C-alpha positions in Angstrom: 0.0 0.0 0.0 1.3 3.4 -0.9 1.4 6.1 1.7 2.1 9.8 1.0 4.6 11.5 3.3 2.9 14.7 4.3 5.2 17.7 5.3 5.7 17.8 9.0 5.7 21.5 9.4 3.3 24.2 10.7 0.7 25.2 8.1 2.4 28.6 7.7 5.6 30.4 8.6 4.2 33.9 8.4 5.6 36.2 11.0 3.4 39.4 10.8 6.1 41.7 12.4 8.6 40.6 9.7 6.4 41.0 6.7 7.8 43.9 4.5 5.6 46.8 3.5 6.1 46.3 -0.2 5.4 42.5 -0.6 5.5 42.6 -4.4 9.0 44.1 -4.4 10.2 41.7 -1.7 8.8 38.6 -3.5 10.3 39.7 -6.8 13.7 40.0 -5.1 13.3 36.5 -3.6 12.5 35.1 -7.0 15.8 36.4 -8.3 17.8 35.3 -5.2 16.3 31.7 -5.2 16.0 31.3 -9.0 12.3 30.6 -8.3 9.1 30.5 -10.3 5.7 31.2 -8.9 2.9 29.0 -10.4 -0.7 30.1 -9.5 -4.1 28.5 -10.1 -6.9 30.7 -11.4 -8.7 30.2 -8.1 -6.1 32.0 -6.1 -6.6 35.5 -4.6 -6.0 38.3 -7.1 -2.8 39.5 -5.4 -1.3 36.1 -5.9 -2.4 35.9 -9.5 -0.9 39.3 -10.2 2.6 38.3 -8.7 2.7 34.9 -10.3 5.0 34.1 -13.2 2.4 31.7 -14.7 -1.3 31.4 -14.1 -3.3 28.4 -15.4 -5.5 25.4 -14.8 -4.3 21.9 -13.7 -3.1 20.8 -17.2 -1.3 24.1 -18.0 0.4 24.2 -14.5 1.5 20.6 -14.9 3.1 21.3 -18.2 4.7 24.4 -16.8 6.0 22.5 -13.8 7.5 19.9 -16.1 9.3 22.4 -18.3 10.6 25.0 -15.8 14.3 25.7 -15.4 13.9 27.3 -12.0 15.5 25.7 -9.0 12.5 26.5 -6.7 8.9 26.1 -7.6 6.4 28.0 -5.4 3.0 26.5 -6.1 0.1 28.8 -5.1 -2.6 26.2 -5.3 -3.6 23.2 -3.3 -1.6 20.2 -2.1 -2.2 17.8 -5.0 -1.0 20.4 -7.4 2.2 21.0 -5.5 2.6 17.2 -5.3 2.3 17.0 -9.1 5.1 19.6 -9.4 7.3 17.5 -7.1 6.5 14.3 -9.0 7.7 16.0 -12.2 10.6 17.8 -10.6 12.2 15.5 -7.9 15.4 17.6 -7.7 13.7 20.9 -7.3 12.5 22.6 -4.1 8.7 22.7 -4.2 7.0 25.1 -1.8 3.3 25.4 -0.9 2.4 28.7 0.9 0.0 26.8 3.3 0.5 23.1 3.7 -3.1 22.7 4.9 -4.4 23.9 1.5 -5.9 20.5 0.6 -8.8 19.6 -1.7 -12.2 18.2 -0.8 -12.3 16.2 -4.1 -8.9 14.6 -3.4 -9.9 13.9 0.2 -13.1 12.2 -1.0 -11.0 9.3 -2.5 -9.0 7.6 0.4 -6.2 5.4 -1.0 -7.1 2.3 1.0 -10.8 2.5 0.0 -9.9 3.1 -3.7 -7.5 0.2 -3.7 -10.4 -2.0 -2.6 -12.7 -0.5 -5.2 -10.2 -1.0 -7.9 -9.8 -4.7 -6.9 -13.5 -5.3 -7.6 -12.9 -4.5 -11.3 -9.8 -6.4 -12.6 -8.7 -5.6 -16.1 -10.0 -2.1 -16.0 -8.0 0.9 -17.2 -7.9 3.4 -14.4 -8.2 7.0 -15.4 -7.9 9.4 -12.5 -8.6 13.1 -12.6 -5.5 15.1 -11.6 -7.4 16.4 -8.5 -6.3 13.4 -6.5 -3.4 12.5 -4.2 -0.1 11.1 -5.2 -1.2 7.8 -3.8 -4.2 7.6 -6.1 -2.1 8.7 -9.1 0.3 5.8 -8.2 -2.6 3.4 -8.6 -3.7 4.8 -11.9 -2.9 4.0 -15.5 -3.4 7.5 -16.8 -4.1 10.9 -15.4 -6.5 13.5 -17.0 -7.6 17.0 -16.4 -11.0 18.7 -17.1 -9.6 20.1 -20.3 -8.3 16.8 -21.7 -10.5 14.1 -20.1 -12.7 13.6 -23.1 -9.7 13.5 -25.4 -7.9 10.9 -23.2 -10.9 8.6 -22.9 -11.6 8.8 -26.7 -8.1 7.4 -27.3 -8.5 4.3 -25.0 -9.3 0.9 -26.4 -13.0 0.4 -26.9 -12.9 -3.2 -25.6 -11.4 -2.2 -22.2 -13.6 -1.2 -19.3 -12.6 2.1 -17.6 -12.6 3.2 -13.9 -12.9 7.0 -13.6 -12.0 8.7 -10.4 -12.5 10.6 -8.2 -15.0 13.2 -9.6 -18.4 11.6 -10.5 -19.7 14.8 -12.1 -16.7 15.1 -14.5 -17.1 11.3 -15.1 -20.7 11.7 -16.1 -19.9 14.5 -18.4 -17.1 12.4 -20.1 -19.6 9.6 -20.5 -22.0 11.9 -22.3 -19.3 13.3 -24.6 -17.6 10.0 -25.4 -20.5 7.5 -25.3 -18.3 5.2 -23.1 -19.6 3.5 -20.0 -17.4 4.4 -17.1 -17.2 2.9 -13.6 -17.4 6.0 -11.4 -15.9 6.6 -8.0 -18.5 8.7 -6.1 -16.4 11.7 -5.3 -17.1 15.4 -5.8 -15.9 19.0 -5.1 -17.6 20.9 -2.3 -17.5 24.1 -4.4 -18.9 22.8 -7.6 -21.7 20.9 -5.9 -23.0 24.0 -4.0 -24.3 26.0 -7.0 -28.0 26.5 -6.9 -29.9 25.6 -10.1 -32.9 27.7 -9.0 -30.8 30.8 -8.4 -28.9 30.4 -11.7 -32.2 30.2 -13.5 -33.4 33.3 -11.7 -30.2 35.1 -12.7 -30.8 34.1 -16.3 -34.3 35.6 -16.1 -32.8 38.8 -14.7 -30.1 38.8 -17.4 -31.7 37.2 -20.4 -28.7 38.2 -22.6 -26.2 36.4 -20.3 -24.3 33.3 -21.3 -24.1 30.6 -18.6 -20.6 29.0 -18.6 -19.8 26.1 -16.3 -17.0 23.8 -15.2 -17.8 20.1 -15.8 -17.3 19.4 -12.0 -20.7 21.0 -11.5 -23.8 19.0 -10.8 -25.8 17.8 -13.9 -28.7 20.0 -12.9 -26.4 23.0 -13.4 -24.7 21.8 -16.5 -28.0 21.3 -18.4 -28.5 25.1 -18.3 -25.0 26.0 -19.5 -24.4 27.5 -22.9 -20.8 26.3 -22.6 -19.0 23.7 -20.5 -15.2 23.6 -20.1 -12.1 23.8 -18.0 -11.1 27.0 -16.3 -8.8 27.9 -19.2 -11.5 27.0 -21.7 -14.1 29.2 -19.8 -11.6 32.1 -19.8 -11.0 31.8 -23.6 -14.7 31.4 -24.3 -15.6 34.6 -22.3 -13.0 36.5 -24.3 -14.0 35.2 -27.7 -17.8 35.1 -27.4 -19.6 38.3 -28.4 -21.8 38.2 -25.3 -21.3 41.0 -22.8 -22.6 39.3 -19.7 -21.6 35.9 -18.3 -22.9 33.8 -15.4 -19.9 31.9 -14.2 -20.4 28.5 -12.5 -17.0 27.7 -11.2 -14.8 29.0 -8.3 -15.0 32.9 -8.7 -11.3 33.3 -8.5 -11.3 32.9 -12.3 -13.3 36.1 -12.7 -10.2 38.2 -11.8 -8.6 37.0 -15.0 -11.8 37.2 -17.0 -12.3 40.9 -16.0 -8.6 41.7 -16.8 -8.9 40.1 -20.3 -12.3 41.6 -21.1 -12.8 44.7 -18.9 -15.9 45.8 -20.7 -17.8 42.6 -20.0 -19.8 41.7 -16.9 -19.1 38.5 -15.0 -21.6 37.3 -12.4 -20.5 34.5 -10.1 -23.1 31.7 -9.9 -24.7 31.7 -6.5 -24.5 28.9 -3.9 -27.6 27.1 -2.5 -27.3 29.0 0.8 -26.6 32.6 1.2 -22.9 32.1 1.9 -19.5 32.2 0.2 -19.6 28.5 -0.4 -18.7 29.0 -4.1 -15.2 30.1 -2.9 -12.8 27.2 -2.3 -11.8 27.4 1.4 -8.6 25.4 0.7 -7.4 27.6 -2.2 -8.1 30.7 0.0 -5.8 29.5 2.7 -2.9 30.7 0.6 -2.2 34.5 1.0 0.3 36.8 -0.4 1.9 37.0 3.1 2.2 33.3 3.3 3.7 33.1 -0.2 6.4 35.6 0.9 7.1 33.7 4.0 7.3 30.3 2.2 10.0 31.8 -0.1 11.8 33.6 2.8 12.1 30.5 5.0 11.8 27.9 2.1 9.1 26.1 3.9 6.6 24.3 3.9 8.3 21.9 1.5 6.5 19.2 -0.4 8.3 15.8 -0.1 7.3 12.2 -0.8 8.8 8.7 -0.9 10.6 7.9 -4.2 8.5 4.7 -4.8 5.3 6.8 -4.7 6.8 9.5 -7.0 7.9 7.0 -9.6 4.6 5.2 -9.6 2.7 8.5 -9.9 5.0 9.8 -12.6 4.1 7.2 -15.2 0.4 8.0 -15.6 1.2 11.8 -15.6 3.8 11.3 -18.3 1.3 9.3 -20.3 -1.3 12.1 -20.0 1.3 14.7 -21.2 2.2 12.5 -24.2 -1.5 12.0 -25.1 -2.3 15.7 -24.6 
């Protein structure tokens, strides 16, 4: 059984009295001193997106992590993303601003339970969404992202059954798009399952000219109203290229910062959650702050580490994904 070695450090090394006044200047200086690159997911706070060297979704960040020449990778995202960077760059120092920045979807697929699930279906090809732990990647045949999942499944042999994990909503979407029957692990993302179909419909009535754009991790009841379904990068590109001036965005609202920067004359409305709360914001992503990012670079911790046997086992399905993408 594979076991991931989690960093044994405090969640953050931020020391408020030692935080400089001009964080952007201090971080840029640390980047030069460390030969570091900052990778940030679209769901990060605007300040982090603005200081990052590269912003993207899971696939783009994986590709960037695989190709960087930097000696230090500062990954402003969640734990499985930083793990992926370490899997691809074993000799580089990989830092995560807050080591407690996990993922509800990754946590919904415990390795021991998934191992037992997989054993029930011998002979299956295991396709795992990149939003999973290194342990799950190590038990997979190929990794996919929301942007390439359909393309990956379409390339697999028609006579082989497929297990798809851990996101059941993305799995259902892939089934619809490919016509393949998939054996689904019943996992989900707490953010994408909180959007209210009723409130989205009400917003559409209030803004009849609006386009509804949604991430495939959303519930089927939300996806059926979408004018366009795609990964975060695909949603960003669609909002730039589509002539519509108003968009209802059904994914984590961090992406709206980039949408507004790329199309400042357009209106982007975050899809509301079922309850009157900020549940459509990922609490894990938001653990990272610009202050923690500075401290991670200053003290070069928390560092992502893992056993070499896990890394090598997880590397193979990621490499296969990159080759097929």
